N, C-alpha and C positions, 0 to 999 in steps of 0.2 A: 438463346438458352431458354426464359423463364415461357416468350413468345409460341415455340416449339412445344412446351408442358403443355400449355395449356390448348393452344393448338389439339394436340391431342389426347386431350381428355375429352373436348370438345367432342370430335369424333367419336371417339369412345360410348358417352352420351346419347347420341345421334344417334348410333348404333342400336344403343341400348332401345331405344323411346322407337324405332324403324322396325322390330323384330312384331310381329300381331303373332294372333293368337290362329296356327297353324297348325296341321299334320299330315303327316306321310307315312303311308301304308305299304309295305309291299314285301313281295314274297306269296308264298303258298297264299293266295287272295284267287278271291270265286270272278269277286267286281272290282271294275277298276274305273275309273273317271276323268284319266288323262288320254288324251289323243293319239300316246303311244299302247293303250292297253298294258302297263306294270305295275301303273302307280294310281293309289286311292288318295285322293288329297282333299281335306277337312279344310275346310276353310272357317274363320271366324263363324260368321251366319250355322255353318252345317255345323259344330263341336255344342252351338251354345244351344242352338236344337233338340238337340237330347236327349232325355230327361238326366237332372241333376239331382244327382247324390250325396250327399255328406257324410265324411267322417272326420269323431273327434278323435283322436288321440296327440301324444307324442312324437317325436323323433327326437334324435340323437342334435338336429340341426334346430328344430325350434318347441317352444315350449310349450303343455296341452292347446291343442288347436283346432277348431273347425276348416278343413277343407272340401272345395262344392267343387262338384265335375261331374262330369260324365260315367259313368260304369268302364270298366277298361273291357266287358266281356260284352257292354251295346255299342261299342268302336269296333269292335271284332266281327260281332253278328253284322253289321251295317257288312261290312268288305268282305263278306264268307271267308275268314279265317281257318286255315284246313290244313293249319303243322300243329308243332307242343310246342314248339319256345318262338318265347319272342326275344328280338333281340331290341333293345332299348340304346334309342345313339341320340344325344344332346347337343348342346353347341360350342357346349366346351371339351367338345372330344368323348363324354366319359362315354364307354361302353357295354352294356351289363345284360346278363338272359338272366328270361324267368320262365317260369313254368307257366303255358295258356291257362293250363288246370289252376294259376294261383287266381286269376281274376273270379273263375266263380268261387272257390272256396271261401276266398276274402272278399268279396265284392270290392274289388281293387277299383278305386276312380284316379282317374286323370284330374285331379283340383286345378279350374284355371284361377281358384282364389284362393285366400285362408281367411279367416274371422268377417269374410264379408267384402275385400279387397279384394281386387283385380292381383295377380301374381304378375310381376315385371319381373325382366330379366337379372332384376340386384337384387333381386330376391325370390328366387326359387321358380320363376315362368322362363316362358308363358302356363308352361304345362308340368307339375309334377308328379309323381308315380306314387297314390301310398293307398300304404296299406293301415288295419289297423292294428297298431302296432299292440298298445292297452291292452287290447280286449286278445291277442296271440302273446305273450309276452315271453312267454317259454320258444315259439316256435317261430320268433319273428324279431327276438332281442338279438342283439352281438352280431359281429363281425358281417354273419352272415344270412341275419335280415336286413342291416343298415346298406349291405350292397346291388339291394333292389329298390330303395328308396332314390328312385331316378331325378332328377331336375335340370329343366332345362331343354325336355325336352321338344325335335325337332323328327325323331319317325321310327316308325320300326317297323322289321323288316319280321316274317314270320316265316319260320323255319320249322 
């Protein structure tokens, strides 16, 4: 029994390490880079090549921290997003819907680091959707605001 638990823990740790920084965007987009012309796959290098921006804020799950990554609006511009809503999908099967307009209104960041440390699966990575909650507490606080803070993001569907 103990050997089986150790093996399971090892597999989980290996899976957590195997997830690389990447993002798939599909749906109502003008630009694709896959063979079927349905997805824009951002590799780690492509995400890191986008201009990095930082938001210093607290979240329900973290103390006040500095989160860094590309602006969501830059990602949407790259793919030629043509919708009004974003369906965010995560590795732990969470799905949330956020308005495309939030990207510009709040300068939302797809963070890949927190306080200078790269995010891992065990700490909100590889990507964490960050809003400037401390700057807009009445708009982004509470359960409605919390529902927009998605982590372990793997894909976005533009609707």
